Structure formats: structure tokens, C-alpha cells
C-alpha positions as CSV (number, residue, x, y, z in Angstrom):
1,M,-96.1,109.3,33.4
2,Q,-99.2,111.7,32.4
3,D,-99.0,115.2,33.4
4,S,-101.3,117.9,34.4
5,G,-103.6,119.0,31.7
6,R,-106.1,121.0,33.5
7,K,-107.0,125.0,33.7
8,G,-104.1,126.7,34.9
9,S,-100.5,127.2,34.3
10,L,-98.3,125.7,37.0
11,S,-94.7,125.8,35.7
12,S,-94.2,129.0,37.2
13,F,-94.5,127.5,41.0
14,H,-91.5,125.8,42.8
15,F,-92.8,123.1,43.9
16,E,-91.5,120.6,46.9
17,A,-92.5,117.1,45.7
18,Y,-93.4,113.8,46.9
19,D,-92.7,110.7,45.1
20,L,-95.4,107.9,46.2
21,S,-93.7,105.1,44.7
22,F,-92.1,102.7,47.7
23,T,-89.2,100.8,48.3
24,S,-89.7,97.7,50.3
25,S,-86.2,97.9,52.0
26,V,-85.9,99.8,55.3
27,P,-83.0,101.7,55.9
28,F,-82.4,100.0,59.8
29,C,-81.7,96.7,61.3
30,I,-83.4,96.1,65.0
31,A,-82.1,92.9,67.3
32,V,-84.7,92.4,69.4
33,A,-85.2,89.4,72.1
34,V,-88.4,91.0,73.9
35,R,-91.5,89.4,72.4
36,D,-94.2,91.4,73.3
37,M,-91.8,94.9,73.2
38,G,-94.0,98.4,73.2
39,M,-96.8,96.3,75.0
40,T,-98.9,97.0,78.1
41,P,-99.7,94.0,80.2
42,D,-103.4,94.1,78.5
43,G,-102.1,93.8,75.2
44,H,-102.4,98.0,74.0
45,S,-99.6,99.5,72.1
46,L,-97.7,101.9,74.6
47,I,-97.5,104.3,71.6
48,T,-101.0,104.6,72.1
49,Q,-101.1,106.0,75.4
50,L,-97.6,108.5,75.0
51,K,-98.7,112.2,74.7
52,V,-96.6,115.6,74.4
53,A,-94.1,116.7,77.8
54,Q,-94.4,113.1,79.3
55,W,-90.7,112.3,80.6
56,V,-88.8,110.3,78.6
57,L,-85.0,108.4,79.3
58,A,-83.0,107.9,76.2
59,I,-80.4,105.1,76.5
60,G,-77.0,104.3,74.3
61,N,-73.6,104.7,74.5
62,P,-72.8,107.9,72.6
63,F,-68.8,108.4,72.0
64,Q,-68.1,105.5,73.5
65,L,-69.5,105.7,76.7
66,N,-71.4,102.7,78.0
67,Q,-74.7,102.8,79.4
68,T,-75.1,106.3,79.1
69,V,-78.8,107.6,80.4
70,T,-80.3,111.3,79.0
71,L,-84.0,112.6,81.2
72,G,-85.8,114.9,78.7
73,I,-89.4,115.0,77.7
74,V,-91.0,113.8,74.6
75,S,-91.4,117.2,72.3
76,A,-93.3,115.9,69.6
77,L,-95.0,112.9,67.8
78,G,-95.6,111.4,64.3
79,R,-92.5,113.4,63.0
80,T,-92.9,113.2,59.1
81,S,-90.8,114.9,55.6
82,L,-87.3,114.9,58.3
83,G,-85.7,113.3,55.0
84,I,-84.4,110.7,56.8
85,S,-86.5,107.9,54.9
86,G,-89.1,107.0,52.7
87,Y,-91.3,105.9,55.7
88,E,-91.5,108.6,58.2
89,D,-93.4,108.5,61.4
90,F,-91.1,109.6,64.5
91,I,-91.1,110.5,68.3
92,Q,-89.3,113.5,69.1
93,T,-87.7,114.0,72.3
94,D,-85.0,116.7,74.1
95,A,-83.2,113.4,75.7
96,A,-79.4,114.2,74.5
97,I,-78.9,111.7,71.9
98,N,-75.3,112.0,70.3
99,P,-73.1,109.5,67.7
100,G,-73.4,106.1,69.2
101,N,-76.9,106.4,70.4
102,S,-78.4,105.1,67.9
103,G,-80.4,101.7,68.1
104,G,-80.5,102.5,72.4
105,A,-83.7,102.4,73.2
106,L,-85.8,105.5,74.6
107,V,-88.6,104.5,77.6
108,N,-90.9,105.7,79.5
109,T,-90.4,106.3,83.2
110,R,-91.7,102.7,84.5
111,G,-88.9,101.2,82.2
112,E,-91.2,100.7,79.3
113,L,-89.6,100.8,75.8
114,I,-91.6,103.2,73.2
115,G,-89.0,103.7,70.6
116,I,-85.9,103.1,69.5
117,N,-83.0,105.8,69.2
118,T,-82.2,106.8,65.2
119,A,-81.2,110.5,64.3
120,I,-80.5,113.9,65.7
121,F,-81.1,117.2,64.3
122,S,-78.2,119.1,64.4
123,Q,-75.4,122.1,62.7
124,S,-72.8,121.0,65.0
125,G,-72.9,117.4,64.7
126,G,-74.0,116.8,68.4
127,Y,-76.5,117.3,70.6
128,Q,-79.6,120.2,70.3
129,G,-82.4,119.9,72.0
130,I,-83.7,117.8,69.0
131,G,-83.2,114.1,68.5
132,F,-85.3,111.2,66.9
133,A,-86.8,107.9,67.4
134,I,-88.4,105.2,65.5
135,P,-92.0,104.3,68.1
136,S,-91.8,101.1,69.4
137,N,-94.9,99.5,67.3
138,L,-93.7,100.1,64.3
139,A,-89.8,98.4,65.5
140,R,-92.6,95.5,66.4
141,R,-94.2,95.3,63.4
142,V,-90.6,95.7,61.3
143,V,-89.7,92.4,63.4
144,S,-92.7,90.9,62.8
145,D,-92.5,91.1,59.0
146,F,-88.7,90.0,58.6
147,L,-89.8,87.2,61.1
148,K,-92.7,86.3,58.8
149,Y,-91.9,87.2,55.4
150,G,-88.0,88.2,55.4
151,E,-88.8,91.2,54.6
152,V,-90.9,94.1,55.4
153,R,-93.8,94.3,53.4
154,R,-96.2,98.0,53.0
155,G,-98.5,99.0,50.8
156,S,-98.4,101.2,47.4
157,I,-100.8,102.9,45.1
158,G,-97.8,103.1,42.7
159,T,-96.0,106.1,41.2
160,V,-97.6,109.1,42.0
161,I,-96.0,112.4,41.9
162,L,-97.0,115.3,44.3
163,A,-96.8,118.8,45.7
164,P,-98.3,120.9,48.4
165,M,-100.3,123.4,47.9
166,T,-100.6,127.1,47.4
167,T,-102.9,129.7,47.6
168,E,-102.2,130.9,44.3
169,I,-102.6,127.1,42.7
170,A,-105.6,126.9,44.7
171,A,-107.0,129.9,43.2
172,Q,-106.3,128.3,39.9
173,L,-107.4,124.9,39.7
174,G,-111.0,126.4,41.5
175,A,-110.3,124.2,45.1
176,P,-112.2,126.2,48.0
177,D,-108.7,126.3,49.9
178,A,-105.0,125.3,50.1
179,R,-105.2,122.1,51.5
180,G,-104.5,118.8,50.4
181,L,-101.3,118.0,48.0
182,L,-101.7,118.2,44.2
183,V,-101.2,115.3,42.2
184,Q,-98.3,116.8,39.6
185,R,-98.2,113.5,37.5
186,I,-99.0,109.7,37.7
187,A,-98.0,106.5,36.3
188,R,-100.6,105.0,34.2
189,G,-100.2,101.2,35.3
190,S,-99.9,102.4,38.5
191,S,-102.8,101.2,41.1
192,A,-104.0,104.5,41.9
193,Y,-104.2,105.8,38.0
194,G,-106.7,102.5,37.7
195,G,-108.8,104.3,40.7
196,G,-109.3,106.9,38.6
197,L,-106.6,109.6,39.8
198,R,-105.5,112.0,37.7
199,P,-103.4,115.2,37.2
200,G,-104.3,118.1,38.7
201,D,-106.6,116.1,41.6
202,I,-106.1,117.4,45.1
203,I,-105.8,114.5,47.6
204,V,-107.6,116.3,51.3
205,G,-108.6,112.7,52.5
206,F,-107.1,109.0,53.0
207,N,-109.4,106.6,54.6
208,G,-110.8,109.3,56.3
209,T,-108.0,110.8,57.6
210,A,-107.5,114.9,56.4
211,I,-105.0,115.5,54.3
212,Q,-102.2,118.1,54.4
213,D,-98.4,116.9,54.5
214,G,-97.2,114.5,52.4
215,G,-94.8,112.8,55.0
216,V,-98.5,111.7,56.2
217,L,-100.0,110.6,53.4
218,M,-97.0,108.1,52.6
219,R,-97.3,106.8,55.9
220,L,-100.9,106.1,55.8
221,V,-100.5,104.6,52.3
222,Q,-97.5,102.2,53.4
223,D,-99.6,101.3,56.6
224,A,-102.9,100.4,54.8
225,P,-102.9,96.1,54.5
226,I,-102.2,95.0,51.3
227,G,-105.2,94.2,49.3
228,S,-107.3,95.9,50.6
229,T,-109.4,99.5,48.8
230,A,-108.5,103.1,50.1
231,T,-110.9,105.5,49.7
232,L,-109.3,108.9,48.3
233,D,-111.4,112.3,49.1
234,V,-109.7,114.5,45.9
235,I,-111.1,118.2,44.8
236,R,-111.8,117.8,40.8
237,D,-112.3,121.0,38.9
238,G,-113.5,122.7,42.3
239,R,-116.2,119.5,43.3
240,R,-115.5,116.8,45.9
241,V,-114.9,113.3,44.5
242,Q,-114.3,109.8,46.3
243,L,-112.3,107.3,45.1
244,K,-111.2,103.7,45.7
245,V,-107.6,103.0,45.1
246,P,-106.4,99.2,45.3
247,I,-103.6,98.7,48.0
248,V,-100.7,96.6,45.8
249,R,-97.5,95.7,47.7
250,A,-95.1,98.1,47.3
251,T,-92.0,96.5,45.6
252,E,-88.3,97.4,45.0
253,Q,-87.5,99.9,42.5
């Protein structure tokens, strides 16, 4: 690994680091009997039509109470950085999800599958109004990979350790603001290093999408087609630079 050697000492700051080295393991298992789950009749993903405040129903077997249905709304979309898994893109809902609901369906009011109930945030161990579901399009992609390859295949740019920006760090590195993610360390053999990324760079964009959250960047990298070339927008010594970084296949670490 190579450490940052750019101007300014960063040792006095506390970092919440993100590691962009991924594994191809999947922390859940999905069994399906529906070929086009999460799709409209014209072949479009239901997730692209999902909106915050839309009514949803969670189906499952909480506390062994079979075929329980609870009602709520979509509280948020694209939740990341929850610490549930290395890949996160969750639907947040206030529909009651309790132990035993995991793996159950989250459906819209037309009965169409939009997610797989997965986890809750709770200080008591029970329902507190914050639940999370895996989007159906992600579940469909996972199943497709399993059927085609026998495993889930995801993109990677190698081992890159990132940290959130602060106004103090931005001032030290000559950045215009505190947006983006700071590259703390990077493996010399990684595709990111080969593409020109260096410690001290500030990643502010990935393939045209602005980056302020490590979870979002991790999801975008893993979703990128293996063998493609991604465009990274970085701030280096106060100047904006574009880098071309190859997307490689994530391997078991």
C-alpha cells in the first residue's frame, strides 16, 4: 500500500474509512420461481418507478405467525453505508418488519414484487419503524448471475482506502469545498493505481455521478460492467483531473 505524501498532515483527523476492495460473496440467498420478478409487462424495472411515500406491503412470518401482512410507505431509496454488507442499495420502509420477516416479499399495492425484506434498525430487537429491503432488480441480477456463472460477479478497481472529506482537510489540500472522498491508501497493483489514482486525490465523480458518500461509490463500482473503463473525476492539488480506470472482476479476498 502507498500512503498519502501530499501537503498537509492528516494524522490529527478521525476518519471513517471505506475500503474499495470487494469480495464476490453474497450475504443472502434468494430462491425464486418467477422468471421476470420486479418487472412491468413491458419489461421495465419496477424500481425505476418506485417513489418515496408510495404505499407498500411487507409479507412474512414474524415470530412464526405465517402469512402476516403489514402496511407502510417507502421512507427512502438507495440507502447505503448501513454496515449490513459490502454492497448496499436498500429500500427503507416503515412497514412493520420483525424477526421472521427476512426473505419475505415487499410488494406495491398492485401486488408486484419490489423488494426482499432484509433487516431492521432497532434498539429493542423489534420493530421501530425503520426496515430495509433489497430492491427486486438487485435480487433479479443476483439470481441471473447464479444461474449463469454459479456465483455473483461484481466490478472492482482494487484496494483503495477512502475517507470522508471535512472542511479542514479541504483547506489543507487546496480543494474548493468538502465534497468527495479522500484517497488515503491504494494498492500499487490495483487497477485504480494503474489508471493514475494516487493517495491525496479527492474523488468527486464516477462516470458522471457526483460522489459524496463512500457507500454510493462502492455500489457504482461494483455495478460497473467488468472489462469496461470508468471515468473518475478527482481533485488533485486544487485542480480537477479526469482518470480512466479499468473495471476488473472482484475476487475473493
